[in-house]
Legacy VTK file of the C-alpha trace (Angstrom):
# vtk DataFile Version 3.0
C-alpha trace
ASCII
DATASET POLYDATA
POINTS 78 float
-30.028 27.184 0.711
-26.523 25.760 0.665
-26.096 21.998 0.441
-23.164 20.132 1.871
-21.321 17.746 -0.413
-19.846 14.422 0.699
-16.086 14.369 0.995
-13.928 11.451 -0.048
-10.399 11.023 1.241
-7.916 8.885 -0.629
-4.631 7.529 0.705
-1.758 6.244 -1.367
-2.386 2.645 -2.392
0.833 1.424 -0.878
0.445 3.385 2.333
0.365 0.991 5.256
-1.973 2.155 7.956
-0.983 1.918 11.564
-2.623 -0.840 13.549
-5.861 0.388 15.002
-7.866 -1.599 17.518
-11.051 0.090 16.293
-10.542 -1.347 12.808
-9.888 -4.816 14.171
-13.070 -4.804 16.232
-15.063 -3.469 13.283
-13.871 -6.106 10.811
-16.481 -8.684 11.752
-20.137 -8.275 12.475
-22.734 -10.935 13.173
-23.643 -11.612 9.547
-20.874 -9.997 7.528
-17.126 -9.459 7.370
-14.929 -6.554 6.322
-12.311 -7.492 3.736
-9.489 -5.952 1.717
-8.309 -6.801 -1.784
-4.686 -7.095 -2.838
-4.353 -5.963 -6.452
-1.489 -6.019 -8.932
-0.132 -2.812 -10.430
-0.583 -3.477 -14.129
1.438 -1.899 -16.913
-1.564 -1.611 -19.235
-3.601 0.347 -16.673
-5.769 -2.584 -15.618
-5.205 -4.088 -12.205
-6.057 -7.648 -11.279
-7.297 -8.883 -7.920
-4.659 -11.180 -6.457
-6.580 -12.118 -3.316
-9.288 -10.986 -0.917
-8.147 -11.116 2.686
-8.087 -9.353 6.050
-6.344 -6.034 6.697
-3.211 -7.569 8.234
-2.516 -9.934 5.334
-3.191 -7.168 2.804
-0.732 -4.872 4.620
1.897 -7.621 4.668
1.539 -8.353 0.940
1.954 -4.666 0.063
4.900 -4.248 2.446
6.698 -7.198 0.853
6.125 -5.973 -2.736
5.171 -2.261 -2.765
6.143 -1.845 -6.418
4.022 -4.790 -7.473
0.879 -4.713 -5.274
-1.527 -2.280 -3.673
-4.570 -2.783 -1.481
-8.136 -1.599 -1.694
-10.768 -1.631 1.000
-12.307 -2.134 3.334
-15.464 -3.494 1.797
-18.232 -5.603 3.241
-18.680 -9.288 2.445
-22.147 -10.374 3.478
LINES 1 79
78 0 1 2 3 4 5 6 7 8 9 10 11 12 13 14 15 16 17 18 19 20 21 22 23 24 25 26 27 28 29 30 31 32 33 34 35 36 37 38 39 40 41 42 43 44 45 46 47 48 49 50 51 52 53 54 55 56 57 58 59 60 61 62 63 64 65 66 67 68 69 70 71 72 73 74 75 76 77
């Protein structure tokens, strides 16, 4: 019997996604919120979280400083 394996897709950290109404409607549920982290690109290989925010603010921060920041997410804040 052949088993299927999960597939993960990664995008470039500084890639700015196009605005998607589906994502905006999915960012908040009744008891939790979707969030994104803005992280610094560190020289020593360790990134630091600069802030946790919504997708629009994370996109803006990366657009303004693509060589300095990248974003990660979405993740759920309960």
